[in-house]
N, C-alpha and C positions, 0 to 999 in steps of 0.2 A: 526830519520826516517830510516826505513829499506832500505838497498840497493836493487836496482832492475835492476842491470846491467846484461849483458848476461854471463860474465865470470864465475861467481860462479855456474851457472846452471850445468856445465859439470864437475865441480870439486867435485868428490864424496869422496875424502880422509878424509874430516872432518865430514862425516855423522856418528853420534853415534846411531841414532835410527835404530831399526830393523823392518822389514816388514814381519810378519808371515802370510803365506797363510794357513788359517784354512779350514777344510773340514767339511761336514755335518756329516760324520761318527764319527769324533773325534774333536768336536768343542772346546774342552778345551786344546788341545795339539798343541805345536809348532813343527809340523812335517817337515815343509819346509819353507825356507826363500827366498823371492825374493830380490836379492841384486842389487842396482843401479850400472850400469857399467858392470854387468855380465849378458848379455842377455840369456845365456844358462839356468839361473835359472828360467826364465819365463816358459820355456818349461818343465823343471824338476818338477815344482810345478803344472803342468797341468792347467795353467791359460787359461781361455776361452776368446778369444778376441771378441767374437760375442755377449756377454751378459753383463748385468749390473755388476758394481763393487762397493762394499761397503768398505769404509776404516773407521775402528772403532778406535777411539783415546781415551784412558783412561785419567783420571785426576790424581790429587795428591794422593799419597798413603803413609800410615804410615808404612806398612809392607814390602814394596819393592816387593810385589807379585801382580799378577793379582787378581782383586776382583771377587767374584762369579758371578756377573752380566755379565761378558765378555762372557763366553761360552753360557749363556742363550740367549744373544742378537744374537750371531753368529748362534746358532741353530734356533732361530726364523726367522732370515733373510733367511736362507736356506729353512725353512718351507714355507715361502711366495714366494721366488724366487729360486726354486730348482737348476737352472742351473747357478746361479750367482757366482761371485768371492767375497769372504769375506776376507779382509786383516786386521789384527790387528796390529796397530803401537805400538811397544814396546819401550817406553822411560822411563822405570822403574828406571834406574840409576839416571836420572835427576829428576824424579818425587818424589823420596823418600827423598829429601833434606828438610831443613827447608822450610816452605811454601813460604816465600818471595823469596827464592832462586829458588825454583821450578817455581814460577810465572814468574820470570825473564827469565828462560830457555825456556818459551813458544815460544819466538821469534826464537831461534835456532832450536827448534824442528819443528816449523812451516816451517822454511826454509828447513829442512831435508825432510819433507813431500812434499813440493813444488818441490824439486829436483827429488824426486822419481816419482811424477806424471808427470812432464815434460819429464823425461827420458822414462817412460813407454809409454807415448803417442808418443814420437818421435821414439822409437824403433820399435813399431808394428803398429803405426798409430791408436792408440786406440781413439774412439770418446769421446770428452769432455762431450757430453750430456748424457753419460752413467755412469758418475762418481758421486757418492753420498758419501760425508764425514759426519760421525756421531761422534760428540765430546761431552764428558761428563765433566762437571766442568771445570778444566783448559784445558782439551782436546777440549772443544768447541772453546776456543780462539786460540789454536793451529790450528784447522781447519780453522778458519777465516784468520789467518796470512798466512797459506798455500794457501788458495783461492786467497788472495791478490797478491801472488808472482808467481802464475802459468802463463804460457804464454797466456792462454785463460781461461775465466771463466769456472769453473766446473758447472755442472748442478744444484746441490743442496747441501746445508749444513744444517744439523739438529743439533742445539745446545740443549743439555739436561742439563738444569739448569747451564748455564755458571757461572763460579766462580765470586764472587763479590769482595772480598778484592783485592786491587791493580788494579782493572779494572773498578770499578763503575764510576770513573771520568776520565778514560784514553781516549785518542783520538781513532778515528775509525781505525787507522792503527795498533794499539796495541791490539785491541779487535776484537771479532766477530762483523761484521756489515753487513748491507744489500748489500754493494758493493762487498762482497767477493765471491758471486756466483750468478748465474741467479735467484736462489730462496733460501731464508734463512728462515727457520721456527725454532721457539724456544719454549721450554717448561720451565716455571719458577715454581719451586715447593718449594723452601726454601728461601724466600726473606724477612723474618721477621727481625725486628731490624732496627737500623739506617743504612743508605745506606753504610757507610764505614765499617760496621761490619756484613752486611748481607752475609750469606754463598753463596747464589746465587745472581747474579746481578739483581738489581731491575728494572732498566730502560729497555725499549724495544731496542733490538739490531738486529732485523730481519725484514723481510717483514711482517711476522705474528708472534706475540708474545702471547702465550697462558698461562694464569695464572690459573691452576686448583685449585679450592677451595681458590681462591684469591691469590694463589702463596705463601701462608704462611704455616700454620700447615696442614699437610695432614692427612686424616682419618686413624686411626690405628697407628699413629706415636706419640701419646701422651706419656708423660714421664712414666706413669703407665704401658702402653703396652710394651715399650722398656725395662724398668727395669725388667719386668716379663720375657721377652725373654732372657735377659742377665742372669737372675737367672736360667733359664731352660737350656740354651745352653752353658753357660760358658763365661768367660771374653774375649774370642776371639772375641765376638760380642759386646764388650763395645762401639765400635765406632758407633754402630747403633743408639745410643742416638742422635748423630749429623746427621748421614747419612740417617736415614729412610726417612725423607722428601726430602732431597737432591737427593737421589737415586730413589725416586718415579718417577722422570722424565724418567728414563730409563725403568722402568717397565710399565709406561703408553705407551711408544713407543713399547715395546715388545707386550703389549696387543693389540695394533693396528695391529700388524703383525699377531698375532695368532687368533684373534677374529674378522675376517673381517665382519661377519654378525652382530656384535654388536659394530660397530664403534661409538665412542662418538662424540658429537657435542659441539663446543664452540661458543660463541656469542660475537660479537663486542659490547663494552660498554666503557663509559668514565671512570668509576671507579668501584671498587669492591662493594662499598656501593650501588650504583645505580643498579648493577646486583643483589645484594641480596634482592632488593625490587621487583625483577622480571620484571623490566622495559626494558629489553634488549633482549627479546626472539624473535627477528625478523630475518628472513632470506632474506628479500628484499635487493637488491643491494649488494650481497655478504657479508651480515652482520653476517652470520654464516658459519662455516667451520668444516670439519672433523678434528679430532685430530690424530696426528701421521703420519704413513706412507701414508695413503690415502688422506692427506690434498690437497685441491684444490690450485694450485700454482697461487695465485692472488698477483700481484705486485702493490702496491700503492706507491704514493709519500712519504707518512708518514707511519711509522710502525703502524700496526693495532693491538691494544690491545684487547684480547679476554678472556672471562672468562667461567668457567664451574664448575660443581660439580661432584664428583666421589664417588664411594664406597671405602671401605678400603681394599678390596682384588680384585684380578682379577676374572672375567672381571669387569672393573671399571665403565662401563657405568651406568648412571642413566637417569631418564626421568624428564625433567624440566617442571614446570607449573607456569604460572603467575596468581596469584589469586588476584582479586579486590573485596572488600566488602565495601559497604556503610552502616554505622550504624546510624539508626534513634533512637529517644527516646523522650518520653514525658517530661522527666526532663534532665537537663544538667548534664552529667556524664563525668568524666575525670580520666583516669588511666594510669599508666606506667608499662611496663614489665609484661604483663598479660599472664599467661600460657594457651595455647590453645592446643586442639588436633583435627586434621582434618582427616577425613576418606574419601577416594575416592573409588568409585565403578564403574567398567567398564565391558565391554563385555567379557574380558579375566580373570577377577578376581578382587580382591580388595586389598587395602592397608589401614589398619585401624590404628587409633590413632597415626598419624604422629605428633610429638611434634613441637610446634612453639610458641615462646615468642613474643607477640606483644609489640613493644617498646612504642607505644602510642595508647590509645583507648579512643576516645572522641565522644560525641553525635554529629550527623550531620557531620561526617568526613568519608573520604574514606581511607581505609587501603590497600596498595598494597604490596604484599610479594611474595617471591619465595618459591616454594614447590618442593621437589624431591622425587621420588620413585625409588627403586632399581629393580623393576620389571615392565614389560610392562603390564598394566592392560587393554589396548585397549581403545576404544572410551568411554569417561566418560558418565555415565548415572545418577549418584546420588552423592551428597556430604553431609557429616555431619560435623557440627562444634560444638565442645564442649568446654565450658569455665570452666576450672578446679577451684575447690574450694580453697579459701585461707586457708591453713592449720595452719597459724600462728594466725590469728584472725577470730573468728567465733561468730556471734551474733545470737543465735537461734530465738530471738523474732523479729528480723528485717527482713522485706521483702527483698529478693535478688534484686540487681540492674539488670535491664533488658534493653537490646537493641532490636530494631526492625530491621529486615533485609528483604528487598524485593527480591533482586536478588544477585547472586554471578556470576561474570564473570571469566572465566578461559581460558587462552590461553596455548596450548601445544607447547613447543619449538620444539620437535622432529617432530610433524606432521603439525605444524603451524595452527592447527584448533582453532577456537574461539567458545566457547559454553557459552550460558547464562542459568543459573539454577534459577528457580523460587521457591518460598516457596511451599512446598508440599501441605500444607493445608491452604487455604486462601491467602490473598494478602501478608501478612507478616509472617515470622517465628520469633520466640522469643528466644533470647539467654540470659540466666540468669546464673550468677556465681554459679557453683555447681548444676545447674538444668539439665534438659534433653537436649540432643543434638538437635540443629536446623537442620532440614532436608530440602534439596533442590533437585529438580529433573529437568532433562533436559526439556526445552520447547518443546512443541508438534510440532516439525518440520516435522516429517515424515507424520503426518496426513495432514498437510497443503500441502505437496508435492503431496500426493495421490489425494487430492481434485482438484488439478489443472492440473492433467495429461490430462484430456480430452481437456481442453483449450489449453494446450501445443501442443497436437497432431495436432489440427486444425491449430494453429499458425505456427508450423514448416512446415506443408504441404503447407500452403499458401505462406510462405516466399520462400520455395524452388521453387514453380511454378511461384512466383511473379504474381499470378492471384488472385485478390481480388474482389469478387462479393458481391453485397448487399444481394442477395437472400441467398447465402451460409451462410453468417455471421448472417443475421437476423434469419434464421431458428435455427442456433446454439444458438443465444441469447435467443430465445423463449423457447427452451428446458431447458436452464440453469436457466432461471428465475424461473422455477417451482421447482428447486431443494431445495431452502432454503428461509425461510422468512427473511425479513430485520431485522438485529440485532439492538438492542439498542446500540448506539455508546458509547464506553468507551474511553473517550479522556482525556489525561493527559498533563500537561504543565510543561516541565522540563526546568528550567533556568540553562543553562550550564555556566561554568566559563572558562576563558581563559586558565587556567593551566590544566584543565581536560575537553577538548572539547568533549571527547567520553563518558563521564560519566553522568548519571542522578543523580547528587549530591543532588539536591533540587527541589521539586515540588511546584509550586504556585497553590493553590486550590481556585477555585471560591467560594466566600462566606466566606472565611477565610482570612481576611486581615492580620492576624499575619504572614501568610506564606510569604507575601511580604517583611517583615522585616527580617524574618529568611533567606530568599534567597537573601537578599541584593539587592532588586530591586531599580533602580535609577530612580526617578520620572521625572527628567528633561532631561534624556539622550534619544537618539534614541532607539527604540525597534524594533527588528526583530523577526518575527514569521516564523520559518522554518517548512514547512509541507511536509512530505514524501509522496510517492505514494504507489501503489500496491506492495506487497512483497510476494514472494514465500516462503521464509524461516520463516517469522514472526519476523525477526530481522532487526535492523537498517542497512542500507547499508553503505559502507565505506565512501561515499561522504558526509554523514551528518556531521561527525566530521571535515572533511576537510573544509566544508563550514562554520561551526561554527568558526573554527580557523581563516579562512580568514576574516570573518566579524570582529572579535576582532582585527585582525592585522590592519584593516583599520580604525575601530572605537573603540578605546581603552576603552572608558567609556560606551559603549552600553550595552543594555540588549539583549541577544540572547536566545530566548525561542524556544525549539524544541517541536512541537505538536506531541504527541505520540498517534496515532490511530491504532497501530499495530494489536490489537485484531480484528478489523474490516477489516483492509487492507489485512490480510492474507487469507481471504475467496476467493471463486471463484471470478474471475475478475469482472463478471457482478454484483455479490452481493456486492462486494466492491465498484463498480462504482455507484450502486444505493444508497449506504450509504453515498456517498460524501455530499449529501444535509443535511443529519442528522448531520454528523460530522461538516459541515460548520456552521450549526445552533449553535452547541455547541461552536465553536470558536467565532461566533458572540456574543453570550451571555457573553463569557469570555472577549471580547473586551469592551462590554458595562460596565461590572463590573469593569474592569481595569480603564476605563476612569472615572467612578464614584468614585472609591476608591482612585485614585492617582492624578486625574486631569491631567493625561498625555495628552499632545496635540496630537490629532489623526494625524496631519500632520507629526508627528515624528514616526508614526507607519508604518512599511513596512512589508508586507506579501510576503514570497517567497515560491512558491509551485512548486513541481516537479511532472510531469505526472498527476495522479489523484489528487495529492495535489494541483495542480494549480486550478482545479475546486473547491476543498474544499475552497481555498482562495477566489475564486469568490463568492461562496455561503456565506462565512463568511462576506465578504464585503457588500453583498446585504442585509444580515440580521442584520448587526450592525445598531444601531439607527442613528449614524452619519458616514459620509464617512471617510474611512481611507485615509492616504496620498498616499500610493502607493502599488500596487500589481505587482510582477514580476512572470510571468508564464514561467517555464522552461520546454519546450516541453510538453504542456498540452496533456493529453491522448486523442486519437482519437475515439476508439470504444465506442459506446453508446453516444457520444457527437458531432460527426461530423454532421453538418446540424441541430443541435438542436436549439430551440429558445434561445434567449439571457438569459432568466430566468433559463434555464436548463444547463448552462455552464458558464465558465469564460467569461466576456464581459467588454467593456469599461465603463459601468455604475457602476461597482463594486467598483471603487476607483477614487480618483481625477486624478490618472494617472496609466495606466496599460500598461506595456511593456512585450513583449513575444518573446522568442527565440524558433524557430521551427527547429529541427535537424533530425527528423526521420519521414518524411511525405510521403515517396514514397508508391505507390499503388493507387488504385482508391478509391473513397469515400466508406466508409464502414469498411475497415480494414487497415487504416493507423495507425501505432502505435502512432504517434503524430498527433494532429489535423492539418489539412491542411488549413482550412479557417482562415483568420485573426480574432483575438478575443480581440485585445487590441487597444490602441491608436497608438502604434508603434509595428509592427510585423516584426521581423528580421528573414530571412531565410539564415543562413550560408551555403555556398556551395549549394545553391538552396533548402536547407531544406531536402535533401535526403541523398546521400552517403557522409559520413564524412571522410576526409583523415585519414588514419591510422586504420580504422575499416574494418576488413576483414570478411564480412558476410558469405562468402562461407566456410571459415575455421571454423567459429563458428558453422555453421549448421552441419558440419562433426562431431564436438564434441558432438552436441546434439544426433546425430545418434548413437554415441559410448557410451555416458555417460547418456543419457536420461534427465530427468527433471532438474537435478542439473546443467546442462550446459545451461539451458534456459537463465538465467540472463546474462551470457556472450554473448549469441547470439544477444540479442536485446539491451543490456545495453550500448554497446560502443557508438552507434550513438544516442540513446535516451538520455543517460546520458551526452553526449557531451555538451548539453545545460547547465548542472550544472557546468562543468569544464570551459566553456567559461565565465560564470558569476564569478567563483572563480578567473579566470585569470584577469578579470577586476578589482577585488579587490586587487590582489597581484602585478599586473604589471601596475600601474596607468600611468607610463611614456610610456608604450607601448600599450596604449589602441587601440583596433581595431575600424575601422570605417565601417559603412554600408551606402548604397546609395538607395534612393527611385527609384523604377523602375516599369514599367508596367508588366514585366514578367522576369523570369529567363533567357530566351533566349536573350532578349534585353540586359540584364546585361552582359551575356557571350560575347556579341559583344562589350562591353566597351562603350555602348551608354548612360550610366546613371551616370557617375562620376561627377555629379554636386552637389555643396553645396549651391547654391543660394536658397533663400526662404525655408530654412529648409529641403533641399532635401538630406542632409546627416546627420548622427548622430553617436554618440559614442555608442559602444556596452556595455551592462552590467550595472554596478553600476552607472557610471557617465553619463548615457543617458540623453540627454536634454529632459525635460518634455514638449514636443510639443503636444498639443491637437488639433486635426482636426475633422471636421465633419465626415469624413470617415477614417477608419483605413489606416495607411500608411504602405504599404508593402515595405520592404527594403531588400537588398541583400548584401552579402559580400563573400569573399573567406578567407580561413584560412589555417594555417599549420596543420600538423598531431599531434603536441604536443605543450604543453605550453612552452613559450608564443605563442599564436595562431596568432598574427598579421602578415599580409602580406601587401605589398605595391602595389596598383593598378595603372595601366597605360592604357589609351586609345590611340591606334595608328590608325590614319586615313591615309590610303594609296590609292593613285590613280595609277592604273596600266595602262601604255601606251603600245601600240603595233601596228605594221603595219598589223598584221593578224586579219582581222575582225572576223574570226571564232574562235579566241582564247578562249577556255573554257575548263578548267580541274581543278582537285583538287590536287594542289601540297602540299608537306609537307614543311612548312616554319618555320625557327627558327630565333630568334633575340637575340642579346646580348646587354645589356645596360651597359654603362660606365659613371660613375659620379665622383663627387668630393670626395666621401667616399669609392669608390671601384667599383666592377663590378658584374653583374649577367649574366652569359653566358648560351647560348644554351637553350633559353626559347621557347617552341613550341607555335606557333599560332594556336588557335582553329578555323579552317576554316569550317564554317557551310554551305557554298554554293559554287558552281563553280565560279572560278575567270574568269571574262571576261574583255576584253580590254576596256580602256577608261571609267572606272567606279571607284568610290571611295568606299572603304570598311573600316569598323571599326572593330578593334580587341581589346580584353582585354588581357593584359599581367600582371602577378603578380610575384613579387619577394619576397623571404623571408628576403632578406637583404636590408637595406636602402642604396642605392648607392649614396644618396645625390642629388645635382643638376645635372640633366642629361646633358651631354656634347657630347656624341657620341653614335651611335647605329650601330651595324653591322647586316646586313640582309643576310640570306643564305637560299638557296634551299637545302633541305636534299637530298643526293644522294640515288638512289634506286638500289637494286640488281636485280630487276625484268627486264628482257629484254623488256617486253611489256611496262613497265613504262619508261624505257630508250628510247624506240621508241617514246612514247608520248612526252617525254621531248625534244627529238630532234625536234619533230614537234612544240612543245611549244616554244622552243627558236630559232629554225632555225639554220642556219650555222654560223651566226655572231651575235655579240652583238646588232647590229642595227636592226636585223629582229625579235628578241625575245621581251618578255615582259620587260618593263623598268619602273623604279621608279625614280623620280627626287626629290621629297620632301616627308617627312613624318611629319605629324602634331601629336604632343604628348600632352596629358593632364595628369598630375599627380593627382590622386584622393586625396592623403593625403595632398599635399601642395596646390592643385588647380592651380598650375602653368601650363601655356600653352607655348609651344615652337614649333618652326619649325626647322626641321633638313634638311640640304641640302647635296647633294652629295659632298664628300670630293674631289673626282676626277670626273669631269663631263664626262670624257671619259669612266667611269666604271659603267654605269647605268644598264647594263644588269644583270638579275638575274641568268645568267649562272655561276656566280662566287660570292664570298663574296663581298658584296657592303657595303661601309662604309659611314655613314651619320654623319655630325657634325653640331653643332649649327651654323645657318646661320649668316653671317656677323661678325663672330669672327675669327680672324687669327688663323691658325693651331698652330703656335708657342705658342700663349697665351693659347690655349686650352690644348695643350700637357703638359704644366706646371701644370695646374689645375687637370688634370686627375691622378687618383691613379690606375695605371694598375699593373697587376702582372708582375714580372720581366720575 
């Protein structure tokens, strides 16, 4: 273990390394050395104490001379940071020994660098946060050891392909590690071979470890290329056969300094193989990052392994695409290692005939792969796929094997956009070996957007004013109804599978029972039909795959079928709304056929519809010959359905049990996004069914004003779609299921007057709802958090205010803190809906995000006011003494989740006035006993 005492820090006599201050004018020359212990050299070298300092540390060398990359890196650093200080550490005398000897010297050289940095900081008070160490190969470990030994952590260390031999299995104190600086980023470019023989270290050693091209062979560094270079430039470049990939780490960093406008991106991924399938091009939750100098300094507990592809020359940036193709076929085909050529066409240009070898190509399978282009072709518009002819075997009399492809899905890593391409002509495009290219074009998204602009304008105006009138909306509907005839519904039934919840891998076709076997439909399992709503883009929204995955997570052997009516749903809203009946009839016919073909029990059939899809589910249930088991309506759409007869919308008659979540019902009848009236056996209104926590409508409206139609989804989706996420929450968090309570109105619920569970007055929200059928729809209410898991804990507080002043009447701001066996929830505001008067009992609702356990103590407090008027009123409210103000002696509490009732009494009977914090404890239980059970913050 390296010594870390203070004595050696000030002894500069054993320092062999030299510290060359390079300049932008002559980056290759050692014109001036800063010498530890000689402060005058700092000034002589024109060191700037007010700007960044880069310390560049070379690696092992055969020649005993600086390699050509050193002045290139120095020059690039000055190009990016013109006022910086760039210091090159010269440890050539130790670095030119046999490799194992030089590797052992890294500890001594690291100590030299630490002494230098400590001395520089102490001599001129140089800020640690301005220090950036850059080490290549063995130099990366030197930087790490130096960072470990400095008095304070330096800001950043960049390791450029840290050396592998002697370090792969070494401890963190002998190698570069995340503990050596506030931020450590690493580029791995030559890690091939067994770990003990890999030129570059294979394991992650930083906060972020990036493996360009998998960290092994770098483009342009093949044996043929390097031998050609040696033949052209002479034997002095013989070491390039080894160095090309190793040194690529440096040139990638130089590229990031010089080409700021073309910064490469890397993506977090579990393995190189998974990345090469294109399955990691996500930027959510810091899963992508810039490469090199501009990297985002994200520190995680574990090293983040990231991958990317590059070109073979600078600038190295490429553009990454994740391509997903599903291959259908009339006959069963199976191939391996099939050569393909893919052409991409965008608004800025095209990239044609990109070669790709498909490892496996089978009928009814989905292939996922990574594609890269070295030029930015802009937003994609068209894709061509060509299957090359087998040149070894050709049978001219045999018909070529053919696959059918309906759609190609492409995600761009750099822009994070997802695009679906459909067959250019007809429903399918055909791919034959050696035949013509299959052509796919972007779905007609723009046309759909234009069609809905008029509806969007009205909706945005109405939302901004929060004034919804029947007359305004009815006139608009009448005009819109004349725009288009009702289309014949084109409905498809995609049986999704757990491993690919976002892919239409297999379609069940009514009238074709063989598709049930092809899609592996399970006759005895539960079957879910997921039905989407209106769509602006004509694409499935992201919640669909999340709901599919959650259903499979809860019911492993289920069938989850997504009802695809996108062709109709992307019309004008009113046209789409009118077509819900036609689509529902198609779904009803499918249910009848499914029952007849498979004898599937309809009590195991569960339809889940969102927005317009909820009414589609209702129509399907009413048109099916026999009643289905259950329909769940997720915020059924309001416009065109509010106030309609039961036959014209979702209703309790459509299934044996209908449960509904209402999350976006604000406004007056006529233009509530979600339907306000109860339409099921159980209708639940989370947070009153209007504003949902975490949804900022005003901010969304501002985005609409700036970005137009494309921002509409985000404007209304948060609260409307909260119904979907509440249902997903109930599937994933069974142990944290939320509860709702039957109540006459939301106002009564907000007073805490409805937390009863007797006679089915409460119920579980979502998947596990108790199927209670009543003559009338049961309206139920609940509160939620702003994110998943959404459950909160409800309490009713009943408080009787006493006071000697008969005229006592004002609106105070009161807070309570709850303390229980599991913890506490402090400073919870009471929602006071009326003036408080003396000698009267009031009921309040209090919710906590945390389960505090059995309630043992409550603290009651009046919020202080900074308003002189309110202070004057408070003085009048309380009087001059505790006995003349409002007093509370007991508080009655009911816990909604446990149904426990308790009475809390004053801990100190002399402290009942609300002019101070008042503590209430469980009555008739000694304080000593209570204090032991309480889990209070220290």
